[in-house]
C-alpha positions in Angstrom: 0.0 0.1 0.0 1.3 3.5 -0.9 1.2 6.7 0.7 0.7 10.2 -0.9 3.3 12.8 0.1 3.4 16.5 -0.9 5.7 19.3 -0.2 5.4 23.0 -1.1 8.6 24.9 -1.7 9.0 28.4 -2.8 11.8 28.7 -5.4 13.1 32.2 -6.0 15.2 33.3 -9.0 14.5 30.5 -11.3 15.8 31.2 -14.8 13.0 29.3 -16.8 9.9 27.2 -16.7 12.0 24.1 -17.6 14.3 24.7 -14.6 11.4 25.4 -12.3 9.8 21.9 -13.4 13.2 20.1 -12.9 13.6 21.7 -9.6 10.2 20.4 -8.6 11.2 16.8 -9.5 14.4 17.2 -7.6 12.6 18.3 -4.5 10.2 15.4 -4.8 13.3 12.9 -4.9 14.8 14.5 -1.8 11.3 14.4 0.0 11.3 10.6 -0.6 15.0 10.3 0.5 14.3 12.3 3.6 11.3 10.2 4.4 13.5 7.1 4.1 11.4 5.5 1.3 12.8 2.6 -0.8 10.2 2.5 -3.5 8.8 5.7 -5.1 6.6 6.7 -7.9 7.0 10.3 -8.7 4.1 11.9 -10.7 4.1 15.0 -12.6 2.6 16.8 -15.7 5.9 18.0 -17.2 6.3 15.6 -20.0 9.4 17.3 -21.2 11.1 16.5 -17.9 9.6 13.1 -17.5 11.1 12.2 -20.9 14.5 13.4 -20.0 14.5 11.5 -16.8 13.6 8.2 -18.5 16.4 8.7 -21.2 19.7 7.0 -20.8 21.8 9.9 -22.4 22.0 13.5 -21.2 21.4 16.5 -23.2 22.6 20.2 -23.1 19.4 21.9 -22.3 19.6 24.5 -19.4 17.6 21.8 -17.2 20.5 19.1 -18.0 22.4 19.6 -14.9 19.3 19.3 -12.7 18.2 16.2 -14.8 21.5 14.6 -14.1 21.3 15.2 -10.5 17.8 13.7 -10.3 19.0 10.6 -12.0 21.9 10.2 -9.7 19.9 10.8 -6.6 17.1 8.4 -7.8 19.7 5.5 -7.7 19.5 5.7 -3.8 16.1 4.2 -4.1 15.4 0.4 -4.5 12.9 1.1 -7.1 11.7 4.3 -8.7 9.4 5.6 -11.3 8.8 8.8 -12.9 5.2 8.9 -14.3 3.5 11.3 -16.5 0.0 12.2 -15.6 -2.0 14.5 -17.8 -2.6 18.2 -16.2 -6.4 17.7 -16.1 -5.5 14.6 -13.7 -3.1 16.5 -11.6 -5.6 18.8 -10.0 -4.6 17.6 -6.5 -1.0 18.8 -6.8 -2.1 22.2 -8.3 -4.8 22.6 -5.4 -2.0 21.7 -2.8 0.4 24.2 -4.3 -1.9 27.1 -4.9 -3.7 26.9 -1.6 -0.4 26.3 0.1 1.1 29.3 -1.4 -1.9 31.5 -0.7 -1.6 30.5 2.9 2.1 30.9 3.1 2.6 27.3 4.1 5.8 25.4 3.8 4.5 22.2 4.8 4.9 18.4 4.2 2.1 16.0 4.3 2.2 12.3 4.7 -0.8 10.1 5.2 -2.7 13.3 6.0 -4.6 15.7 3.9 -5.4 19.3 4.6 -9.1 20.1 5.0 -9.2 22.1 1.9 -8.1 19.2 -0.2 -9.9 16.2 1.4 -12.9 16.1 -0.9 -10.8 16.3 -4.0 -8.4 13.5 -2.7 -11.3 11.2 -1.9 -12.6 11.9 -5.5 -9.2 11.0 -6.8 -9.2 7.8 -5.0 -12.6 6.8 -6.2 -11.4 7.5 -9.9 -13.7 10.4 -10.3 -11.2 13.3 -10.9 -12.4 16.7 -11.0 
């Protein structure tokens, strides 16, 4: 049985959207490592980054150094998977991020869901989506 974990981090002075997305995945990897997880599945809607994480070779894009770092860090897990989910199915992450930012929260959730997101998480579990 799995657990859903989420963390809101405010990054400043990020040079591009691609780097911002890559940073989000690095922070997800660090969250899993900090929690001592051995098996992880990291979901996201940045297909560009997911494809780069799945490739064997590196590229020279500005996000390349971040991608190499994520690949290296991910090897610390027993098993790991970077999974693409369509943005329309990634509403819980969006809700947690936007509400968390509005509230000024820098929080980590594990096996718990904030009151404002409980209904949407339950819909997701039931396969209803938004």
